[in-house]
CHARMM internal coordinates of N, CA and C (Angstrom, degrees):
IC EDIT
DIST 1 N 1 CA 1.4464
DIST 1 CA 1 C 1.5007
ANGL 1 N 1 CA 1 C 112.16
DIST 1 C 2 N 1.3057
ANGL 1 CA 1 C 2 N 117.35
DIHE 1 N 1 CA 1 C 2 N 123.42
DIST 2 N 2 CA 1.4231
ANGL 1 C 2 N 2 CA 121.00
DIHE 1 CA 1 C 2 N 2 CA 178.91
DIST 2 CA 2 C 1.5433
ANGL 2 N 2 CA 2 C 111.32
DIHE 1 C 2 N 2 CA 2 C -80.84
DIST 2 C 3 N 1.3400
ANGL 2 CA 2 C 3 N 113.55
DIHE 2 N 2 CA 2 C 3 N 135.53
DIST 3 N 3 CA 1.5051
ANGL 2 C 3 N 3 CA 119.20
DIHE 2 CA 2 C 3 N 3 CA -178.10
DIST 3 CA 3 C 1.5038
ANGL 3 N 3 CA 3 C 105.85
DIHE 2 C 3 N 3 CA 3 C -105.32
DIST 3 C 4 N 1.3316
ANGL 3 CA 3 C 4 N 117.30
DIHE 3 N 3 CA 3 C 4 N 129.80
DIST 4 N 4 CA 1.4637
ANGL 3 C 4 N 4 CA 122.09
DIHE 3 CA 3 C 4 N 4 CA 177.26
DIST 4 CA 4 C 1.5383
ANGL 4 N 4 CA 4 C 110.21
DIHE 3 C 4 N 4 CA 4 C -72.71
DIST 4 C 5 N 1.2981
ANGL 4 CA 4 C 5 N 118.44
DIHE 4 N 4 CA 4 C 5 N 133.27
DIST 5 N 5 CA 1.4348
ANGL 4 C 5 N 5 CA 123.28
DIHE 4 CA 4 C 5 N 5 CA 179.67
DIST 5 CA 5 C 1.5275
ANGL 5 N 5 CA 5 C 111.44
DIHE 4 C 5 N 5 CA 5 C -67.29
DIST 5 C 6 N 1.3104
ANGL 5 CA 5 C 6 N 117.17
DIHE 5 N 5 CA 5 C 6 N 134.61
DIST 6 N 6 CA 1.4374
ANGL 5 C 6 N 6 CA 124.02
DIHE 5 CA 5 C 6 N 6 CA 176.33
DIST 6 CA 6 C 1.5108
ANGL 6 N 6 CA 6 C 109.98
DIHE 5 C 6 N 6 CA 6 C -125.53
DIST 6 C 7 N 1.3206
ANGL 6 CA 6 C 7 N 118.85
DIHE 6 N 6 CA 6 C 7 N 145.30
DIST 7 N 7 CA 1.4603
ANGL 6 C 7 N 7 CA 123.52
DIHE 6 CA 6 C 7 N 7 CA 178.56
DIST 7 CA 7 C 1.5300
ANGL 7 N 7 CA 7 C 111.04
DIHE 6 C 7 N 7 CA 7 C -105.32
DIST 7 C 8 N 1.3073
ANGL 7 CA 7 C 8 N 114.07
DIHE 7 N 7 CA 7 C 8 N 144.23
DIST 8 N 8 CA 1.4784
ANGL 7 C 8 N 8 CA 121.06
DIHE 7 CA 7 C 8 N 8 CA 177.17
DIST 8 CA 8 C 1.5321
ANGL 8 N 8 CA 8 C 108.90
DIHE 7 C 8 N 8 CA 8 C -126.12
DIST 8 C 9 N 1.2914
ANGL 8 CA 8 C 9 N 114.69
DIHE 8 N 8 CA 8 C 9 N 158.94
DIST 9 N 9 CA 1.4944
ANGL 8 C 9 N 9 CA 122.98
DIHE 8 CA 8 C 9 N 9 CA 174.82
DIST 9 CA 9 C 1.5491
ANGL 9 N 9 CA 9 C 107.56
DIHE 8 C 9 N 9 CA 9 C -134.60
DIST 9 C 10 N 1.3436
ANGL 9 CA 9 C 10 N 115.52
DIHE 9 N 9 CA 9 C 10 N 125.41
DIST 10 N 10 CA 1.4217
ANGL 9 C 10 N 10 CA 125.47
DIHE 9 CA 9 C 10 N 10 CA -176.85
DIST 10 CA 10 C 1.4495
ANGL 10 N 10 CA 10 C 112.29
DIHE 9 C 10 N 10 CA 10 C -112.00
DIST 10 C 11 N 1.3434
ANGL 10 CA 10 C 11 N 120.15
DIHE 10 N 10 CA 10 C 11 N 134.32
DIST 11 N 11 CA 1.4300
ANGL 10 C 11 N 11 CA 123.36
DIHE 10 CA 10 C 11 N 11 CA 173.48
DIST 11 CA 11 C 1.5093
ANGL 11 N 11 CA 11 C 107.47
DIHE 10 C 11 N 11 CA 11 C -130.50
DIST 11 C 12 N 1.3646
ANGL 11 CA 11 C 12 N 115.11
DIHE 11 N 11 CA 11 C 12 N 152.74
DIST 12 N 12 CA 1.4646
ANGL 11 C 12 N 12 CA 122.83
DIHE 11 CA 11 C 12 N 12 CA 173.12
DIST 12 CA 12 C 1.5425
ANGL 12 N 12 CA 12 C 102.40
DIHE 11 C 12 N 12 CA 12 C -116.07
DIST 12 C 13 N 1.2771
ANGL 12 CA 12 C 13 N 114.42
DIHE 12 N 12 CA 12 C 13 N 117.36
DIST 13 N 13 CA 1.4603
ANGL 12 C 13 N 13 CA 119.49
DIHE 12 CA 12 C 13 N 13 CA -171.02
DIST 13 CA 13 C 1.5284
ANGL 13 N 13 CA 13 C 105.59
DIHE 12 C 13 N 13 CA 13 C 69.23
DIST 13 C 14 N 1.3000
ANGL 13 CA 13 C 14 N 116.16
DIHE 13 N 13 CA 13 C 14 N -117.89
DIST 14 N 14 CA 1.4841
ANGL 13 C 14 N 14 CA 121.82
DIHE 13 CA 13 C 14 N 14 CA 178.03
DIST 14 CA 14 C 1.5251
ANGL 14 N 14 CA 14 C 110.54
DIHE 13 C 14 N 14 CA 14 C -119.37
DIST 14 C 15 N 1.3820
ANGL 14 CA 14 C 15 N 117.06
DIHE 14 N 14 CA 14 C 15 N 12.47
DIST 15 N 15 CA 1.4209
ANGL 14 C 15 N 15 CA 121.90
DIHE 14 CA 14 C 15 N 15 CA -173.42
DIST 15 CA 15 C 1.5001
ANGL 15 N 15 CA 15 C 109.96
DIHE 14 C 15 N 15 CA 15 C -117.48
DIST 15 C 16 N 1.3439
ANGL 15 CA 15 C 16 N 114.80
DIHE 15 N 15 CA 15 C 16 N 157.58
DIST 16 N 16 CA 1.5064
ANGL 15 C 16 N 16 CA 122.85
DIHE 15 CA 15 C 16 N 16 CA 170.40
DIST 16 CA 16 C 1.5094
ANGL 16 N 16 CA 16 C 108.69
DIHE 15 C 16 N 16 CA 16 C -60.86
DIST 16 C 17 N 1.3116
ANGL 16 CA 16 C 17 N 120.58
DIHE 16 N 16 CA 16 C 17 N 148.89
DIST 17 N 17 CA 1.4486
ANGL 16 C 17 N 17 CA 121.39
DIHE 16 CA 16 C 17 N 17 CA -176.78
DIST 17 CA 17 C 1.5233
ANGL 17 N 17 CA 17 C 116.02
DIHE 16 C 17 N 17 CA 17 C -65.98
DIST 17 C 18 N 1.3280
ANGL 17 CA 17 C 18 N 118.98
DIHE 17 N 17 CA 17 C 18 N -21.76
DIST 18 N 18 CA 1.4459
ANGL 17 C 18 N 18 CA 119.75
DIHE 17 CA 17 C 18 N 18 CA -176.96
DIST 18 CA 18 C 1.5260
ANGL 18 N 18 CA 18 C 111.61
DIHE 17 C 18 N 18 CA 18 C 57.53
DIST 18 C 19 N 1.3460
ANGL 18 CA 18 C 19 N 115.44
DIHE 18 N 18 CA 18 C 19 N -128.73
DIST 19 N 19 CA 1.4722
ANGL 18 C 19 N 19 CA 121.33
DIHE 18 CA 18 C 19 N 19 CA 178.71
DIST 19 CA 19 C 1.4872
ANGL 19 N 19 CA 19 C 113.54
DIHE 18 C 19 N 19 CA 19 C -65.92
DIST 19 C 20 N 1.3228
ANGL 19 CA 19 C 20 N 119.46
DIHE 19 N 19 CA 19 C 20 N -14.02
DIST 20 N 20 CA 1.4531
ANGL 19 C 20 N 20 CA 121.91
DIHE 19 CA 19 C 20 N 20 CA -178.37
DIST 20 CA 20 C 1.5463
ANGL 20 N 20 CA 20 C 111.72
DIHE 19 C 20 N 20 CA 20 C -92.02
DIST 20 C 21 N 1.3179
ANGL 20 CA 20 C 21 N 118.34
DIHE 20 N 20 CA 20 C 21 N 12.56
DIST 21 N 21 CA 1.4513
ANGL 20 C 21 N 21 CA 119.56
DIHE 20 CA 20 C 21 N 21 CA 179.20
DIST 21 CA 21 C 1.5254
ANGL 21 N 21 CA 21 C 109.20
DIHE 20 C 21 N 21 CA 21 C -70.25
DIST 21 C 22 N 1.3047
ANGL 21 CA 21 C 22 N 116.42
DIHE 21 N 21 CA 21 C 22 N 156.18
DIST 22 N 22 CA 1.4254
ANGL 21 C 22 N 22 CA 122.97
DIHE 21 CA 21 C 22 N 22 CA -179.45
DIST 22 CA 22 C 1.5533
ANGL 22 N 22 CA 22 C 112.38
DIHE 21 C 22 N 22 CA 22 C -85.79
DIST 22 C 23 N 1.3182
ANGL 22 CA 22 C 23 N 116.81
DIHE 22 N 22 CA 22 C 23 N -176.69
DIST 23 N 23 CA 1.4746
ANGL 22 C 23 N 23 CA 122.10
DIHE 22 CA 22 C 23 N 23 CA 179.70
DIST 23 CA 23 C 1.5090
ANGL 23 N 23 CA 23 C 112.60
DIHE 22 C 23 N 23 CA 23 C -66.41
DIST 23 C 24 N 1.3600
ANGL 23 CA 23 C 24 N 116.13
DIHE 23 N 23 CA 23 C 24 N -21.66
DIST 24 N 24 CA 1.4684
ANGL 23 C 24 N 24 CA 120.70
DIHE 23 CA 23 C 24 N 24 CA -173.38
DIST 24 CA 24 C 1.5156
ANGL 24 N 24 CA 24 C 112.37
DIHE 23 C 24 N 24 CA 24 C -113.06
DIST 24 C 25 N 1.3357
ANGL 24 CA 24 C 25 N 116.99
DIHE 24 N 24 CA 24 C 25 N 14.61
DIST 25 N 25 CA 1.4641
ANGL 24 C 25 N 25 CA 121.60
DIHE 24 CA 24 C 25 N 25 CA 174.81
DIST 25 CA 25 C 1.4978
ANGL 25 N 25 CA 25 C 107.97
DIHE 24 C 25 N 25 CA 25 C -138.02
DIST 25 C 26 N 1.3203
ANGL 25 CA 25 C 26 N 115.50
DIHE 25 N 25 CA 25 C 26 N 160.57
DIST 26 N 26 CA 1.4653
ANGL 25 C 26 N 26 CA 119.46
DIHE 25 CA 25 C 26 N 26 CA 178.31
DIST 26 CA 26 C 1.5283
ANGL 26 N 26 CA 26 C 110.25
DIHE 25 C 26 N 26 CA 26 C -99.48
DIST 26 C 27 N 1.3062
ANGL 26 CA 26 C 27 N 116.41
DIHE 26 N 26 CA 26 C 27 N -179.87
DIST 27 N 27 CA 1.4643
ANGL 26 C 27 N 27 CA 121.33
DIHE 26 CA 26 C 27 N 27 CA -179.30
DIST 27 CA 27 C 1.5284
ANGL 27 N 27 CA 27 C 115.72
DIHE 26 C 27 N 27 CA 27 C -61.45
DIST 27 C 28 N 1.3742
ANGL 27 CA 27 C 28 N 113.89
DIHE 27 N 27 CA 27 C 28 N -22.17
DIST 28 N 28 CA 1.4900
ANGL 27 C 28 N 28 CA 118.26
DIHE 27 CA 27 C 28 N 28 CA 174.21
DIST 28 CA 28 C 1.4710
ANGL 28 N 28 CA 28 C 112.08
DIHE 27 C 28 N 28 CA 28 C -87.67
DIST 28 C 29 N 1.3364
ANGL 28 CA 28 C 29 N 120.88
DIHE 28 N 28 CA 28 C 29 N -0.21
DIST 29 N 29 CA 1.4539
ANGL 28 C 29 N 29 CA 122.53
DIHE 28 CA 28 C 29 N 29 CA 178.50
DIST 29 CA 29 C 1.4985
ANGL 29 N 29 CA 29 C 114.46
DIHE 28 C 29 N 29 CA 29 C 88.14
DIST 29 C 30 N 1.3632
ANGL 29 CA 29 C 30 N 118.98
DIHE 29 N 29 CA 29 C 30 N 9.05
DIST 30 N 30 CA 1.4424
ANGL 29 C 30 N 30 CA 120.63
DIHE 29 CA 29 C 30 N 30 CA -179.11
DIST 30 CA 30 C 1.5212
ANGL 30 N 30 CA 30 C 109.60
DIHE 29 C 30 N 30 CA 30 C -88.33
DIST 30 C 31 N 1.3258
ANGL 30 CA 30 C 31 N 115.54
DIHE 30 N 30 CA 30 C 31 N 140.36
DIST 31 N 31 CA 1.4448
ANGL 30 C 31 N 31 CA 120.57
DIHE 30 CA 30 C 31 N 31 CA 178.31
DIST 31 CA 31 C 1.4874
ANGL 31 N 31 CA 31 C 112.49
DIHE 30 C 31 N 31 CA 31 C -147.75
DIST 31 C 32 N 1.2938
ANGL 31 CA 31 C 32 N 117.87
DIHE 31 N 31 CA 31 C 32 N 162.64
DIST 32 N 32 CA 1.4590
ANGL 31 C 32 N 32 CA 122.71
DIHE 31 CA 31 C 32 N 32 CA 179.41
DIST 32 CA 32 C 1.5097
ANGL 32 N 32 CA 32 C 110.15
DIHE 31 C 32 N 32 CA 32 C -126.89
DIST 32 C 33 N 1.3201
ANGL 32 CA 32 C 33 N 116.02
DIHE 32 N 32 CA 32 C 33 N 130.91
DIST 33 N 33 CA 1.4525
ANGL 32 C 33 N 33 CA 122.71
DIHE 32 CA 32 C 33 N 33 CA 177.90
DIST 33 CA 33 C 1.5491
ANGL 33 N 33 CA 33 C 104.38
DIHE 32 C 33 N 33 CA 33 C -103.97
DIST 33 C 34 N 1.3640
ANGL 33 CA 33 C 34 N 115.92
DIHE 33 N 33 CA 33 C 34 N 121.80
DIST 34 N 34 CA 1.4632
ANGL 33 C 34 N 34 CA 118.16
DIHE 33 CA 33 C 34 N 34 CA -175.81
DIST 34 CA 34 C 1.5425
ANGL 34 N 34 CA 34 C 113.51
DIHE 33 C 34 N 34 CA 34 C -133.68
DIST 34 C 35 N 1.3632
ANGL 34 CA 34 C 35 N 116.39
DIHE 34 N 34 CA 34 C 35 N 8.04
DIST 35 N 35 CA 1.4179
ANGL 34 C 35 N 35 CA 122.12
DIHE 34 CA 34 C 35 N 35 CA 174.64
DIST 35 CA 35 C 1.5299
ANGL 35 N 35 CA 35 C 110.09
DIHE 34 C 35 N 35 CA 35 C -160.43
DIST 35 C 36 N 1.3167
ANGL 35 CA 35 C 36 N 116.57
DIHE 35 N 35 CA 35 C 36 N 166.36
DIST 36 N 36 CA 1.4598
ANGL 35 C 36 N 36 CA 120.66
DIHE 35 CA 35 C 36 N 36 CA 176.33
DIST 36 CA 36 C 1.5050
ANGL 36 N 36 CA 36 C 107.06
DIHE 35 C 36 N 36 CA 36 C -86.93
DIST 36 C 37 N 1.3518
ANGL 36 CA 36 C 37 N 114.97
DIHE 36 N 36 CA 36 C 37 N 105.01
DIST 37 N 37 CA 1.4642
ANGL 36 C 37 N 37 CA 121.23
DIHE 36 CA 36 C 37 N 37 CA -177.57
DIST 37 CA 37 C 1.5235
ANGL 37 N 37 CA 37 C 110.02
DIHE 36 C 37 N 37 CA 37 C -170.70
DIST 37 C 38 N 1.2904
ANGL 37 CA 37 C 38 N 117.37
DIHE 37 N 37 CA 37 C 38 N 178.88
DIST 38 N 38 CA 1.4606
ANGL 37 C 38 N 38 CA 123.01
DIHE 37 CA 37 C 38 N 38 CA -179.66
DIST 38 CA 38 C 1.5596
ANGL 38 N 38 CA 38 C 108.32
DIHE 37 C 38 N 38 CA 38 C -82.39
DIST 38 C 39 N 1.2954
ANGL 38 CA 38 C 39 N 117.72
DIHE 38 N 38 CA 38 C 39 N 135.12
DIST 39 N 39 CA 1.4773
ANGL 38 C 39 N 39 CA 125.85
DIHE 38 CA 38 C 39 N 39 CA 176.83
DIST 39 CA 39 C 1.4834
ANGL 39 N 39 CA 39 C 109.45
DIHE 38 C 39 N 39 CA 39 C -119.28
DIST 39 C 40 N 1.3711
ANGL 39 CA 39 C 40 N 117.07
DIHE 39 N 39 CA 39 C 40 N 140.56
DIST 40 N 40 CA 1.4313
ANGL 39 C 40 N 40 CA 122.59
DIHE 39 CA 39 C 40 N 40 CA 172.87
DIST 40 CA 40 C 1.5041
ANGL 40 N 40 CA 40 C 106.78
DIHE 39 C 40 N 40 CA 40 C -101.48
DIST 40 C 41 N 1.3305
ANGL 40 CA 40 C 41 N 113.49
DIHE 40 N 40 CA 40 C 41 N 107.40
DIST 41 N 41 CA 1.4969
ANGL 40 C 41 N 41 CA 121.36
DIHE 40 CA 40 C 41 N 41 CA -174.97
DIST 41 CA 41 C 1.5211
ANGL 41 N 41 CA 41 C 112.21
DIHE 40 C 41 N 41 CA 41 C -91.83
DIST 41 C 42 N 1.2995
ANGL 41 CA 41 C 42 N 117.06
DIHE 41 N 41 CA 41 C 42 N -33.73
DIST 42 N 42 CA 1.4850
ANGL 41 C 42 N 42 CA 124.90
DIHE 41 CA 41 C 42 N 42 CA -178.39
DIST 42 CA 42 C 1.5164
ANGL 42 N 42 CA 42 C 110.99
DIHE 41 C 42 N 42 CA 42 C -140.04
DIST 42 C 43 N 1.2879
ANGL 42 CA 42 C 43 N 115.48
DIHE 42 N 42 CA 42 C 43 N 139.89
DIST 43 N 43 CA 1.4852
ANGL 42 C 43 N 43 CA 122.12
DIHE 42 CA 42 C 43 N 43 CA 175.36
DIST 43 CA 43 C 1.5379
ANGL 43 N 43 CA 43 C 104.79
DIHE 42 C 43 N 43 CA 43 C -135.61
DIST 43 C 44 N 1.3208
ANGL 43 CA 43 C 44 N 116.74
DIHE 43 N 43 CA 43 C 44 N 96.25
DIST 44 N 44 CA 1.4610
ANGL 43 C 44 N 44 CA 121.29
DIHE 43 CA 43 C 44 N 44 CA -177.87
DIST 44 CA 44 C 1.5466
ANGL 44 N 44 CA 44 C 107.65
DIHE 43 C 44 N 44 CA 44 C -75.49
DIST 44 C 45 N 1.3478
ANGL 44 CA 44 C 45 N 111.27
DIHE 44 N 44 CA 44 C 45 N 139.06
DIST 45 N 45 CA 1.4990
ANGL 44 C 45 N 45 CA 119.02
DIHE 44 CA 44 C 45 N 45 CA 177.19
DIST 45 CA 45 C 1.4840
ANGL 45 N 45 CA 45 C 106.70
DIHE 44 C 45 N 45 CA 45 C -114.58
DIST 45 C 46 N 1.3177
ANGL 45 CA 45 C 46 N 117.76
DIHE 45 N 45 CA 45 C 46 N 161.76
DIST 46 N 46 CA 1.4042
ANGL 45 C 46 N 46 CA 119.78
DIHE 45 CA 45 C 46 N 46 CA 175.63
DIST 46 CA 46 C 1.5166
ANGL 46 N 46 CA 46 C 116.01
DIHE 45 C 46 N 46 CA 46 C 88.67
DIST 46 C 47 N 1.2844
ANGL 46 CA 46 C 47 N 119.24
DIHE 46 N 46 CA 46 C 47 N -160.41
DIST 47 N 47 CA 1.4373
ANGL 46 C 47 N 47 CA 124.27
DIHE 46 CA 46 C 47 N 47 CA -173.93
DIST 47 CA 47 C 1.5240
ANGL 47 N 47 CA 47 C 109.99
DIHE 46 C 47 N 47 CA 47 C -67.84
DIST 47 C 48 N 1.2838
ANGL 47 CA 47 C 48 N 115.21
DIHE 47 N 47 CA 47 C 48 N 140.81
DIST 48 N 48 CA 1.4747
ANGL 47 C 48 N 48 CA 122.32
DIHE 47 CA 47 C 48 N 48 CA 177.27
DIST 48 CA 48 C 1.4980
ANGL 48 N 48 CA 48 C 112.24
DIHE 47 C 48 N 48 CA 48 C -71.98
DIST 48 C 49 N 1.2979
ANGL 48 CA 48 C 49 N 118.65
DIHE 48 N 48 CA 48 C 49 N 123.74
DIST 49 N 49 CA 1.4858
ANGL 48 C 49 N 49 CA 122.06
DIHE 48 CA 48 C 49 N 49 CA 178.35
DIST 49 CA 49 C 1.4933
ANGL 49 N 49 CA 49 C 106.12
DIHE 48 C 49 N 49 CA 49 C -154.85
DIST 49 C 50 N 1.3254
ANGL 49 CA 49 C 50 N 117.10
DIHE 49 N 49 CA 49 C 50 N 170.53
DIST 50 N 50 CA 1.4647
ANGL 49 C 50 N 50 CA 125.39
DIHE 49 CA 49 C 50 N 50 CA -179.19
DIST 50 CA 50 C 1.5214
ANGL 50 N 50 CA 50 C 109.08
DIHE 49 C 50 N 50 CA 50 C -72.51
DIST 50 C 51 N 1.3441
ANGL 50 CA 50 C 51 N 113.58
DIHE 50 N 50 CA 50 C 51 N 138.52
DIST 51 N 51 CA 1.4728
ANGL 50 C 51 N 51 CA 118.19
DIHE 50 CA 50 C 51 N 51 CA 177.34
DIST 51 CA 51 C 1.5214
ANGL 51 N 51 CA 51 C 106.86
DIHE 50 C 51 N 51 CA 51 C -141.12
DIST 51 C 52 N 1.3450
ANGL 51 CA 51 C 52 N 115.59
DIHE 51 N 51 CA 51 C 52 N 154.95
DIST 52 N 52 CA 1.4635
ANGL 51 C 52 N 52 CA 120.00
DIHE 51 CA 51 C 52 N 52 CA 172.61
DIST 52 CA 52 C 1.5261
ANGL 52 N 52 CA 52 C 104.93
DIHE 51 C 52 N 52 CA 52 C -108.41
DIST 52 C 53 N 1.3345
ANGL 52 CA 52 C 53 N 117.13
DIHE 52 N 52 CA 52 C 53 N 118.81
DIST 53 N 53 CA 1.4282
ANGL 52 C 53 N 53 CA 123.11
DIHE 52 CA 52 C 53 N 53 CA -179.25
DIST 53 CA 53 C 1.5412
ANGL 53 N 53 CA 53 C 108.73
DIHE 52 C 53 N 53 CA 53 C -111.94
DIST 53 C 54 N 1.3167
ANGL 53 CA 53 C 54 N 114.85
DIHE 53 N 53 CA 53 C 54 N 125.11
DIST 54 N 54 CA 1.4650
ANGL 53 C 54 N 54 CA 118.27
DIHE 53 CA 53 C 54 N 54 CA 178.77
DIST 54 CA 54 C 1.5206
ANGL 54 N 54 CA 54 C 108.82
DIHE 53 C 54 N 54 CA 54 C -113.29
DIST 54 C 55 N 1.3017
ANGL 54 CA 54 C 55 N 114.58
DIHE 54 N 54 CA 54 C 55 N 135.71
DIST 55 N 55 CA 1.4578
ANGL 54 C 55 N 55 CA 123.55
DIHE 54 CA 54 C 55 N 55 CA 176.07
DIST 55 CA 55 C 1.5209
ANGL 55 N 55 CA 55 C 106.92
DIHE 54 C 55 N 55 CA 55 C -118.91
DIST 55 C 56 N 1.3043
ANGL 55 CA 55 C 56 N 115.63
DIHE 55 N 55 CA 55 C 56 N 116.00
DIST 56 N 56 CA 1.4859
ANGL 55 C 56 N 56 CA 120.83
DIHE 55 CA 55 C 56 N 56 CA 178.05
DIST 56 CA 56 C 1.5699
ANGL 56 N 56 CA 56 C 109.03
DIHE 55 C 56 N 56 CA 56 C -108.54
DIST 56 C 57 N 1.3183
ANGL 56 CA 56 C 57 N 117.41
DIHE 56 N 56 CA 56 C 57 N 129.51
DIST 57 N 57 CA 1.4060
ANGL 56 C 57 N 57 CA 122.96
DIHE 56 CA 56 C 57 N 57 CA 174.14
DIST 57 CA 57 C 1.5331
ANGL 57 N 57 CA 57 C 108.60
DIHE 56 C 57 N 57 CA 57 C -90.30
DIST 57 C 58 N 1.3107
ANGL 57 CA 57 C 58 N 116.31
DIHE 57 N 57 CA 57 C 58 N 114.69
DIST 58 N 58 CA 1.4807
ANGL 57 C 58 N 58 CA 120.50
DIHE 57 CA 57 C 58 N 58 CA -172.14
DIST 58 CA 58 C 1.5633
ANGL 58 N 58 CA 58 C 111.86
DIHE 57 C 58 N 58 CA 58 C -84.91
DIST 58 C 59 N 1.3237
ANGL 58 CA 58 C 59 N 118.04
DIHE 58 N 58 CA 58 C 59 N -14.96
DIST 59 N 59 CA 1.4410
ANGL 58 C 59 N 59 CA 121.64
DIHE 58 CA 58 C 59 N 59 CA 178.29
DIST 59 CA 59 C 1.5207
ANGL 59 N 59 CA 59 C 109.94
DIHE 58 C 59 N 59 CA 59 C -119.26
DIST 59 C 60 N 1.2883
ANGL 59 CA 59 C 60 N 116.90
DIHE 59 N 59 CA 59 C 60 N 148.35
DIST 60 N 60 CA 1.4968
ANGL 59 C 60 N 60 CA 122.68
DIHE 59 CA 59 C 60 N 60 CA 176.78
DIST 60 CA 60 C 1.5273
ANGL 60 N 60 CA 60 C 109.18
DIHE 59 C 60 N 60 CA 60 C -65.15
DIST 60 C 61 N 1.3145
ANGL 60 CA 60 C 61 N 114.47
DIHE 60 N 60 CA 60 C 61 N 148.56
DIST 61 N 61 CA 1.4390
ANGL 60 C 61 N 61 CA 122.45
DIHE 60 CA 60 C 61 N 61 CA 169.89
DIST 61 CA 61 C 1.5143
ANGL 61 N 61 CA 61 C 114.50
DIHE 60 C 61 N 61 CA 61 C 96.86
DIST 61 C 62 N 1.2934
ANGL 61 CA 61 C 62 N 120.12
DIHE 61 N 61 CA 61 C 62 N -1.17
DIST 62 N 62 CA 1.4881
ANGL 61 C 62 N 62 CA 121.77
DIHE 61 CA 61 C 62 N 62 CA 178.31
DIST 62 CA 62 C 1.5146
ANGL 62 N 62 CA 62 C 107.01
DIHE 61 C 62 N 62 CA 62 C -83.90
DIST 62 C 63 N 1.3050
ANGL 62 CA 62 C 63 N 115.72
DIHE 62 N 62 CA 62 C 63 N 146.42
DIST 63 N 63 CA 1.4849
ANGL 62 C 63 N 63 CA 120.63
DIHE 62 CA 62 C 63 N 63 CA 178.21
DIST 63 CA 63 C 1.5662
ANGL 63 N 63 CA 63 C 108.30
DIHE 62 C 63 N 63 CA 63 C -137.44
DIST 63 C 64 N 1.3126
ANGL 63 CA 63 C 64 N 116.29
DIHE 63 N 63 CA 63 C 64 N 146.87
DIST 64 N 64 CA 1.4364
ANGL 63 C 64 N 64 CA 121.99
DIHE 63 CA 63 C 64 N 64 CA 174.07
DIST 64 CA 64 C 1.4980
ANGL 64 N 64 CA 64 C 108.97
DIHE 63 C 64 N 64 CA 64 C -116.03
DIST 64 C 65 N 1.3606
ANGL 64 CA 64 C 65 N 114.75
DIHE 64 N 64 CA 64 C 65 N 132.84
DIST 65 N 65 CA 1.4768
ANGL 64 C 65 N 65 CA 117.22
DIHE 64 CA 64 C 65 N 65 CA -175.51
DIST 65 CA 65 C 1.5566
ANGL 65 N 65 CA 65 C 111.54
DIHE 64 C 65 N 65 CA 65 C -117.49
DIST 65 C 66 N 1.3253
ANGL 65 CA 65 C 66 N 120.18
DIHE 65 N 65 CA 65 C 66 N -18.51
DIST 66 N 66 CA 1.4366
ANGL 65 C 66 N 66 CA 121.55
DIHE 65 CA 65 C 66 N 66 CA 179.47
DIST 66 CA 66 C 1.5249
ANGL 66 N 66 CA 66 C 110.14
DIHE 65 C 66 N 66 CA 66 C -154.14
DIST 66 C 67 N 1.3248
ANGL 66 CA 66 C 67 N 112.26
DIHE 66 N 66 CA 66 C 67 N 145.60
DIST 67 N 67 CA 1.4950
ANGL 66 C 67 N 67 CA 118.77
DIHE 66 CA 66 C 67 N 67 CA 173.56
DIST 67 CA 67 C 1.5129
ANGL 67 N 67 CA 67 C 107.18
DIHE 66 C 67 N 67 CA 67 C -127.84
DIST 67 C 68 N 1.3591
ANGL 67 CA 67 C 68 N 117.80
DIHE 67 N 67 CA 67 C 68 N 137.93
DIST 68 N 68 CA 1.3998
ANGL 67 C 68 N 68 CA 121.81
DIHE 67 CA 67 C 68 N 68 CA 179.79
DIST 68 CA 68 C 1.4791
ANGL 68 N 68 CA 68 C 109.35
DIHE 67 C 68 N 68 CA 68 C -122.21
DIST 68 C 69 N 1.3241
ANGL 68 CA 68 C 69 N 117.58
DIHE 68 N 68 CA 68 C 69 N 131.11
DIST 69 N 69 CA 1.4711
ANGL 68 C 69 N 69 CA 123.80
DIHE 68 CA 68 C 69 N 69 CA -179.34
DIST 69 CA 69 C 1.5020
ANGL 69 N 69 CA 69 C 106.61
DIHE 68 C 69 N 69 CA 69 C -125.62
DIST 69 C 70 N 1.3177
ANGL 69 CA 69 C 70 N 116.54
DIHE 69 N 69 CA 69 C 70 N 137.22
DIST 70 N 70 CA 1.4576
ANGL 69 C 70 N 70 CA 117.88
DIHE 69 CA 69 C 70 N 70 CA 174.65
DIST 70 CA 70 C 1.4906
ANGL 70 N 70 CA 70 C 112.44
DIHE 69 C 70 N 70 CA 70 C 121.21
END
COOR INIT
IC SEED 1 N 1 CA 1 C
IC BUILD
């Protein structure tokens, strides 16, 4: 089954993640979803503190089923 490519944009607070981007996003927060699987969008480094993380799906048809923190 072919999976349509979908694009996402991730921000931490109101900024691009920079060095805190995950394995599947770049420093600007851009990522591509191309299969049904787990994606690492953010990997925070440094001291543990509260953050607001926003994930925007830029293409129609993308769905999120689970989020893991910790």
